[in-house]
Structure formats: structure tokens, C-alpha cells
C-alpha positions in Angstrom: 0.1 -0.1 -0.1 1.4 3.4 -0.9 0.3 4.8 2.7 2.6 3.8 5.5 0.9 4.0 8.8 2.3 4.4 12.2 0.3 5.1 15.5 1.9 6.9 18.4 -0.3 6.3 21.4 1.7 8.5 23.7 1.1 11.6 21.5 -2.2 10.4 20.3 -1.2 10.9 16.5 -1.8 8.7 13.5 1.1 9.2 11.0 0.1 8.4 7.4 3.1 8.8 5.1 2.5 8.4 1.4 5.1 6.9 -1.0 4.6 6.7 -4.9 1.3 7.1 -6.6 -1.6 7.4 -4.4 -5.3 7.1 -5.7 -8.6 7.8 -4.3 -9.1 4.1 -3.5 -5.8 4.2 -1.6 -7.1 7.0 0.5 -10.5 5.3 1.1 -8.8 2.0 1.9 -6.5 4.0 4.4 -9.5 5.7 6.0 -11.6 2.6 6.4 -8.8 0.3 7.8 -7.3 2.8 10.1 -10.1 5.0 11.5 -12.8 2.4 12.2 -10.8 1.6 15.4 -12.2 2.9 18.5 -8.8 2.6 20.1 -7.7 5.9 18.3 -10.9 7.9 18.6 -10.0 11.6 19.1 -6.3 11.1 17.8 -4.9 13.7 15.6 -3.8 12.8 11.9 -0.5 13.7 10.4 -0.9 13.0 6.6 2.3 13.5 4.7 2.1 13.5 0.9 5.6 15.0 0.3 6.8 11.8 -1.2 3.5 10.9 -2.6 2.1 11.5 -6.1 -1.5 12.8 -5.7 -1.5 14.3 -9.1 -4.3 11.9 -10.2 -6.6 13.6 -7.6 -9.1 16.3 -9.1 -10.9 18.6 -6.9 -14.0 16.5 -7.1 -12.0 13.4 -6.3 -10.7 15.1 -3.1 -14.1 16.2 -2.1 -15.6 12.7 -2.9 -12.8 11.1 -0.7 -13.6 13.6 2.1 -17.3 12.9 1.9 -16.7 9.3 2.4 -14.2 10.0 5.2 -16.8 12.3 7.0 -19.5 9.6 6.6 -17.4 7.1 8.3 -15.1 8.9 10.5 -16.0 11.4 13.2 -13.2 10.2 15.4 -10.4 12.5 14.0 -10.4 16.0 15.5 -7.5 17.5 13.6 -5.7 16.7 10.5 -2.4 18.2 9.4 -1.6 17.6 5.6 2.1 18.1 4.9 3.0 19.1 1.4 6.1 20.0 -0.5 5.0 21.2 -3.8 2.6 23.7 -5.1 0.8 21.1 -7.1 0.1 19.1 -3.9 -1.6 22.3 -2.5 -4.6 21.8 -4.7 -5.2 18.2 -3.2 -4.8 19.7 0.4 -7.1 22.6 -0.2 -9.8 20.5 -1.8 -9.5 18.0 1.0 -9.4 20.7 3.7 -12.4 22.5 2.3 -15.2 19.9 2.7 -15.4 19.7 6.6 -15.6 23.5 6.8 -18.8 23.3 4.7 -20.4 21.3 7.4 -21.0 23.2 10.6 -21.7 20.0 12.6 -18.3 18.6 11.9 -15.8 19.5 14.6 -12.8 18.4 12.6 -10.2 20.8 11.5 -7.8 20.3 8.5 -4.9 22.4 7.7 -2.0 22.0 5.3 1.6 22.8 6.0 5.0 22.9 4.2 7.0 22.1 7.2 6.4 19.0 9.3 7.6 20.3 12.6 5.1 23.2 12.4 2.3 20.6 11.5 3.2 18.5 14.5 3.3 21.6 16.8 -0.2 22.4 15.5 -1.5 18.8 16.2 -0.1 18.8 19.6 -1.9 22.0 20.7 
């Protein structure tokens, strides 16, 4: 799978690191397999796409993926998406936009270019 998952129970953060080509089904599989566990309810999510290729994602793909994520997963309170290139920003913005459209969704999603800043934000 192009998404490597590590769970840090001490910091209550799920790390998802992308490698290579990442497709909408890859994201959906990650969401379903990882976030269905009640063991990590309320954890933050560190989603790193710097080494991933999300260029296949259109804005509608990102919104559809987010819709499916929000239907299944109310257990994530904060998601930090870490990007390295301007073209990855399109994915991050589209992904971050959808929860903001639902006032009942307490989840906050932000994107960052620096992983240490993303982690600081998650730990607040």
C-alpha cells in the first residue's frame, strides 16, 4: 500500500506517510482500515504527501474522498496535511475545504509545508 501508517499512542497521533502514486481508492482504504478503530478515537492525523504522487486527484476526487471519510469517521479531531510542492496544494485545499462546509463537523484540517510546524499544531 502506498500509505505507511504508524500510530503513536503517547502523542495520540496517527502518522500516514505516502510513497509513490496514491489514488482515491488508496485513501479510502486507509481511512476505512485505520479510522474504524475505537482505540484511536480523538487522535490527530499527520498526513504526509511530500513523497506521494497525488497528481491523479481532481478537486471532485478530493471532495468525494472527504465525503466518504466524514460519513465514516467522526473520530479524527485534527488533520495536518504536509505538502512539499505547489501542485500538492490543490489536493490539500480541496481535502481541507469539505469539513468546513459542514457546521456540525468539529474536525479541523490544515495544510503545512514544514512537518515540525504541522506536529506543533496537532499537539496544541
